C-alpha positions, 0 to 999 in steps of 0.5 A, spaced: 877 889 328 870 893 331 866 889 327 870 882 330 869 885 336 861 886 336 862 878 333 865 877 340 861 880 345 855 878 342 857 871 341 859 871 349 852 874 350 849 868 347 854 863 352 852 867 358 845 867 356 845 859 355 849 858 362 845 862 366 838 858 363 842 851 364 844 853 371 837 855 373 834 848 370 839 844 374 838 848 380 831 848 380 831 840 379 828 840 372 834 834 371 835 830 378 842 829 381 844 823 377 840 823 371 842 825 364 841 832 361 838 832 354 842 832 348 847 838 345 842 838 339 835 837 344 838 843 348 840 848 341 833 847 339 830 849 346 835 854 348 835 857 340 842 858 339 847 853 336 850 847 338 857 850 339 854 855 344 851 849 348 857 845 348 861 852 351 855 852 357 856 846 358 864 846 359 863 851 364 857 848 368 862 842 368 868 846 370 863 849 377 861 841 379 855 842 376 855 837 371 860 831 369 860 829 362 862 822 360 865 819 354 861 815 349 855 816 354 853 823 354 852 829 360 849 828 367 847 832 373 852 832 379 850 837 383 844 842 384 848 846 388 852 852 384 859 854 388 858 861 384 852 863 387 855 861 394 861 865 393 856 871 391 853 870 397 859 870 401 862 876 398 855 880 400 855 878 407 857 883 412 863 883 417 859 880 423 856 875 418 864 873 416 866 873 423 860 868 425 861 864 420 869 864 422 868 863 429 864 856 427 869 853 423 875 855 426 872 853 433 871 846 429 877 846 426 881 847 433 877 841 436 879 836 430 887 840 431 887 838 438 886 831 436 890 830 430 895 835 430 902 834 428 909 837 431 910 840 424 903 843 425 905 846 432 911 849 429 907 852 423 903 856 428 908 858 433 912 860 427 906 865 424 904 868 430 912 869 432 912 873 425 905 877 427 909 878 433 915 882 430 911 886 425 907 888 431 913 890 435 917 893 429 910 898 428 907 900 434 904 905 431 899 900 427 903 903 421 903 896 417 897 893 418 896 890 412 902 885 414 899 883 421 894 881 417 897 877 413 901 873 418 894 873 422 891 869 417 897 865 416 896 863 423 888 861 423 890 857 416 895 853 420 890 852 425 885 849 420 890 845 416 892 842 423 884 839 423 887 834 417 880 834 415 881 836 407 874 838 406 874 843 412 880 846 409 877 847 402 871 851 406 875 855 409 880 857 403 874 858 399 871 863 405 878 866 406 878 872 401 872 874 405 875 873 412 881 877 409 877 882 407 873 882 414 880 882 418 883 888 413 876 892 414 877 891 422 884 892 423 884 898 419 880 902 424 883 904 429 877 903 434 878 895 433 883 892 438 890 889 436 891 882 435 892 880 442 898 875 442 896 872 448 890 869 446 893 866 440 898 863 444 894 859 448 890 856 442 896 853 440 897 851 448 890 849 448 891 844 441 898 842 443 895 840 450 890 835 446 884 837 449 878 838 444 874 842 449 879 847 451 882 848 444 874 850 442 874 854 448 881 857 447 879 859 439 872 862 441 875 867 447 881 869 441 875 871 437 870 873 442 874 881 442 874 883 435 867 880 434 865 884 440 869 890 437 865 890 430 858 889 434 860 896 437 862 899 431 856 897 428 852 899 433 855 906 433 854 906 425 847 904 426 846 910 431 849 915 427 843 914 421 
């Protein structure tokens, strides 16, 4: 049993190494976007691994969107951008970084939402805000921050979805894990301000009005207080060092 585990680990190590080597060549521009990469046989010789290892590495990079295999034609470069690397960079970002990107994404989403929202979009935003207010009213001592953060994220996701831009929505969801982590970190600290239901409601009103400038302003005002609070906390931490 132990021998089988070692063999599996060795096999995985070979595949991981092949993946990294191929990824480096794609990102480095060895093969331009749209061009065909070498055959499995050629890559196996180049990387000094078996063809099955190469095949599995190509499958992983195809799943990541960097390569695309076409039956009977070969494998081609689809993108030199590695989504996994982008995600790792986001995950390493600090609270300030996350909030700045969040502000940029949501401000544009609010503008688009003012122009494209449907009645159902507005109902969804108001429902999420109502659930958030209920949790806050039931927990005046901030005893259920996790639930508050969850409903707040529902609200902001509803705003982004109201922009009816699939690309923007996907980027926001891709970024969502870090947004949630940032919010959990922030709202878990008693120095952070409570969620201001009034500024959230003002954003919904602005979107419903159909005025994109008003919606963008309302969104930035909503995010200004937590952003300022984070700046104060970071300054306090830096002063203690």
